[in-house]
C-alpha positions in Angstrom: -12.7 -10.0 63.7 -12.3 -8.5 60.2 -11.4 -5.1 61.7 -8.6 -6.7 63.8 -7.2 -8.4 60.8 -7.2 -5.1 58.8 -5.4 -3.3 61.6 -2.8 -6.1 61.8 -2.3 -5.9 58.0 -1.9 -2.1 58.1 0.5 -2.3 61.0 2.5 -4.9 59.0 2.6 -2.8 55.9 3.6 0.3 57.9 6.4 -1.5 59.8 7.7 -3.0 56.6 7.8 0.4 54.9 9.7 1.9 57.9 12.2 -0.9 57.8 12.7 -0.4 54.0 13.2 3.3 54.7 15.8 2.5 57.3 17.5 0.1 54.9 17.9 2.7 52.2 21.6 3.3 51.7 23.4 6.5 52.7 26.3 7.6 50.6 29.8 7.7 52.2 31.8 10.9 52.1 33.8 9.5 49.3 30.6 8.6 47.3 29.4 12.2 47.5 32.5 13.2 45.6 33.2 12.5 41.9 35.6 9.6 41.2 39.2 10.8 40.6 39.2 8.9 37.3 36.2 10.9 36.1 37.9 14.2 37.0 41.2 13.2 35.4 39.6 11.8 32.2 36.4 13.7 31.9 33.8 13.0 29.2 30.2 14.0 29.1 29.2 10.3 28.6 31.1 9.1 31.7 29.9 12.0 33.8 26.3 11.4 33.0 26.7 7.6 33.6 28.1 8.4 37.0 25.2 10.7 37.8 22.7 8.0 36.6 24.4 5.4 38.8 24.4 7.7 41.9 20.7 8.6 41.4 19.7 5.0 41.0 21.4 4.0 44.2 20.5 7.0 46.4 17.3 8.1 44.8 15.3 10.2 47.3 17.9 10.0 50.0 20.9 12.1 49.0 22.4 14.3 46.4 25.8 15.8 45.9 26.4 19.3 47.2 26.3 22.2 44.8 30.0 22.9 45.5 30.9 19.5 44.3 29.5 20.2 40.9 30.7 23.7 40.9 34.3 22.8 41.7 34.3 20.2 38.9 32.8 22.7 36.4 35.3 25.4 37.3 38.2 22.9 37.0 37.0 21.9 33.6 36.6 25.6 32.5 40.2 26.4 33.7 41.4 23.4 31.7 39.7 25.0 28.7 37.1 22.3 28.5 34.1 24.7 28.0 31.8 22.0 26.7 32.4 19.8 29.8 31.9 22.8 32.1 28.6 23.5 30.5 27.5 19.8 30.9 28.4 19.9 34.6 26.6 23.2 35.2 23.5 22.0 33.3 23.4 19.0 35.6 23.8 21.2 38.6 20.8 23.3 37.4 18.8 20.1 37.1 19.7 18.9 40.6 19.2 22.4 42.1 16.7 24.2 39.9 16.1 27.0 42.4 19.7 28.1 42.5 19.8 31.6 40.8 23.6 31.8 40.8 23.8 28.5 38.9 21.5 29.8 36.2 23.5 33.0 35.9 26.8 31.1 35.6 25.3 28.8 33.0 24.1 31.8 30.9 27.7 33.2 31.0 29.1 29.8 29.8 26.6 29.5 27.0 27.4 33.0 25.8 31.1 32.2 25.8 30.2 29.1 23.8 28.5 31.5 21.3 25.0 30.0 22.0 23.0 33.2 22.4 19.6 31.4 22.6 20.7 29.1 25.4 22.3 32.0 27.3 19.0 34.0 27.0 17.0 31.1 28.3 19.3 30.6 31.3 19.2 34.4 32.1 15.4 34.2 31.9 15.4 31.3 34.5 17.7 33.3 36.7 15.5 36.4 36.3 12.4 34.4 37.3 14.1 33.1 40.4 15.4 36.6 41.3 11.9 38.1 41.0 10.5 35.4 43.2 12.9 36.3 46.0 13.2 40.1 45.3 16.8 39.3 44.4 19.2 42.2 43.8 20.3 41.0 40.4 17.0 41.1 38.6 17.9 44.3 36.7 21.2 42.9 35.7 19.6 39.8 34.3 17.1 41.9 32.4 19.9 44.0 30.9 21.8 40.9 29.9 18.8 39.5 28.1 18.3 42.8 26.3 22.0 42.9 25.3 21.9 39.4 23.9 18.7 40.1 21.9 20.3 43.0 20.1 21.0 42.5 16.4 24.6 41.7 15.5 26.9 44.6 15.0 27.8 45.8 11.6 31.5 45.9 10.5 33.4 49.1 11.2 31.7 51.8 13.2 28.2 50.8 14.1 25.9 53.3 15.9 22.8 51.6 17.4 20.0 53.9 18.7 18.3 51.8 21.3 14.8 53.2 21.8 13.1 52.2 25.0 10.9 54.3 27.1 12.2 57.3 25.2 12.8 57.7 21.5 15.3 59.9 19.6 14.0 62.5 17.2 15.5 62.5 13.8 17.5 65.7 14.3 18.9 64.2 17.5 20.1 61.1 15.7 21.7 63.2 12.9 23.6 65.3 15.5 24.7 62.3 17.4 25.9 60.5 14.3 27.8 63.5 13.1 29.7 64.0 16.4 30.4 60.2 16.9 31.7 59.8 13.4 34.1 62.8 13.7 35.2 61.8 17.2 35.9 58.2 16.2 37.9 59.3 13.2 40.0 61.7 15.3 40.7 59.0 18.0 41.6 56.5 15.3 44.2 58.9 13.9 45.7 59.4 17.3 45.5 55.7 18.3 45.9 53.8 15.0 45.9 50.4 16.9 42.2 50.9 17.9 40.2 47.9 17.0 38.5 48.1 13.6 35.0 47.1 14.7 33.3 49.3 17.3 29.6 49.5 18.2 28.2 52.5 20.1 24.8 51.8 21.7 23.1 55.1 22.4 20.1 55.4 24.6 18.1 58.1 26.4 17.7 58.1 30.2 15.7 60.3 32.5 18.4 60.3 35.2 20.2 63.4 36.3 23.7 63.2 34.6 24.7 66.8 35.4 27.9 65.6 37.0 28.9 64.1 33.6 27.5 67.1 31.7 24.5 65.1 30.5 26.3 62.1 28.9 27.8 59.0 30.5 29.5 56.1 28.9 31.1 52.8 29.6 33.3 50.5 27.6 31.7 47.0 27.6 34.2 45.2 25.4 37.5 46.1 23.7 37.7 43.4 20.9 35.4 44.0 19.2 34.7 47.3 20.8 31.3 48.0 22.4 30.5 51.2 24.2 27.3 52.2 26.0 26.3 55.8 25.8 23.5 57.2 27.9 22.1 60.7 27.3 20.0 62.5 29.9 16.8 64.1 28.7 16.6 66.1 32.0 19.8 67.9 31.3 19.2 71.7 31.0 18.5 72.1 27.3 17.5 68.5 26.8 19.2 65.8 24.7 20.6 68.1 22.0 22.3 70.3 24.6 23.8 67.3 26.4 25.1 66.0 23.1 26.7 69.3 22.1 28.2 69.7 25.6 29.9 66.4 26.2 29.2 63.6 23.7 32.5 64.1 21.9 34.6 64.1 25.1 32.7 61.0 26.3 33.5 59.2 23.1 37.2 60.1 23.3 37.2 58.8 26.9 35.5 55.5 26.2 37.4 54.8 23.0 40.6 55.3 24.9 39.4 52.5 27.3 38.6 50.3 24.3 42.2 50.9 23.0 43.7 50.1 26.3 41.5 47.0 26.9 40.0 48.6 30.1 36.5 47.1 29.5 33.8 45.5 31.7 33.4 42.1 30.0 36.8 41.4 28.5 39.1 43.4 30.7 42.8 43.0 30.1 43.9 44.3 33.5 44.0 42.9 37.0 42.0 44.0 40.0 42.8 47.0 42.3 41.8 50.6 42.7 45.3 51.7 41.7 44.8 50.1 38.2 41.5 51.8 37.8 43.1 55.1 38.9 45.7 54.9 36.2 43.4 53.8 33.4 40.7 56.4 34.3 43.3 59.1 34.6 44.7 58.3 31.2 41.2 58.4 29.6 40.3 61.7 31.4 43.6 63.4 30.4 43.3 62.1 26.8 39.8 63.4 26.4 40.6 66.8 28.1 43.8 67.3 26.0 42.2 66.6 22.6 38.6 67.9 23.1 39.3 70.8 25.5 36.3 69.8 27.6 37.4 69.9 31.3 34.7 68.8 33.8 34.6 69.8 37.4 33.8 66.2 38.4 37.3 65.1 37.3 39.2 68.1 38.7 41.8 67.6 41.4 42.8 69.5 44.5 46.1 70.2 46.3 45.4 66.9 48.2 45.6 64.8 45.1 49.1 63.5 45.8 48.0 62.2 49.1 45.0 60.5 47.4 47.3 58.7 45.0 49.4 57.4 47.9 46.2 56.4 49.8 44.9 54.5 46.8 48.2 52.6 46.2 48.0 51.2 49.8 44.4 49.9 49.4 43.7 46.2 49.3 42.8 44.8 45.9 39.2 44.2 47.0 38.6 47.7 48.2 35.1 49.0 47.4 35.1 50.1 43.8 32.0 52.3 44.1 33.4 54.3 47.0 36.9 54.8 45.6 36.4 55.1 41.8 33.2 56.6 40.6 30.9 57.0 43.6 30.9 58.9 46.9 33.3 57.9 49.7 31.9 57.9 53.3 34.1 60.9 54.0 32.3 62.9 51.3 34.9 62.8 48.5 33.6 61.9 45.0 35.2 60.1 42.0 38.5 59.8 44.0 40.2 57.5 41.5 39.2 59.7 38.5 40.5 62.8 40.2 43.7 61.3 41.5 44.3 59.5 38.2 43.9 62.8 36.3 46.4 64.4 38.7 48.9 61.5 38.3 48.9 61.6 34.5 49.5 65.4 34.4 52.3 65.1 36.9 54.0 62.3 34.9 53.7 64.4 31.7 55.2 67.4 33.5 58.0 65.3 35.1 59.0 63.2 32.1 58.1 65.2 29.1 56.2 62.2 27.7 52.9 63.0 26.0 49.6 61.3 26.6 50.0 59.1 23.6 53.3 57.7 24.9 51.9 57.1 28.3 48.9 55.3 26.8 51.3 52.5 25.7 52.6 51.9 29.3 51.3 49.6 32.1 49.8 51.0 35.3 53.0 50.0 37.2 55.2 51.8 34.7 53.2 55.0 35.0 53.2 54.9 38.8 57.0 54.4 38.8 57.4 57.4 36.4 55.4 59.4 38.9 57.7 58.4 41.7 55.3 56.1 43.5 
């Protein structure tokens, strides 16, 4: 008897629970979007109130899609409401804590908001997620964390030796400093509009950089200027020989990018391989003309005119690695560098303008002068 009553009670509770589950409301398509009034007159307070309301009504049954938050955040960012965009992406990270892309975006927004600590924490979360899934951006997140943890740059020319797995000897540092200081002074005399504050971050790598004669560089930002310099310790003759061979020409090349605004994180130019071709060609020619260091990797052949025409016809989203600094499937290497070098020398020959005059022109203007 007691057992029968217990079974009945359990059945009643179970049935009641199922009915309650069935009665839980489901949001309409309109409810899954943010109210138009919130979008038009955004405030953190109203946004968070709306999120609390939605969660209270649909707790455990539904949540807005990531795209809904992302679209709102992007719209706010485009409207120059950085604080609002950060609030929205922070909420998105709370709702979808396993979304690596969200953490990375949030880190970028925090950095733009000059909150280094928050940016670092967001990159750490993104890194942890990437490592869990063997994501391809783990190395990128690590490099961004390292970058943000660097001490602030000193005014003027600041040379930072970044010791990692390998450390610079004192004589190597002296040689590097001497060459960099002289090169920067020479470039500034040629390009007096060069930004006043420039940091060069110099590190040793154990990669083969023979194609770049032992030293590679990249312009990270143009205002203030920040340039990464990597020196190979497996170059024949070691670090000192690599530095003597091509550090000056690399500094000339990268500071020309800084002057033009052709930089990774605050690039002034649009997309497209033709734009890269012109800017890289200018930097190659500038460096070759004023340092006398001409590398085989940037040389061009009798086919260079065809390469320029080929690049001009490419879509704006053509593969950068294949066309600019990597190897093309057909075996050609550094196509945009070589074609750009040819283009600039052709324009100099046709117009009589020098490299300094060409450095003041847009990519389109230079292509037109070249007859393209």
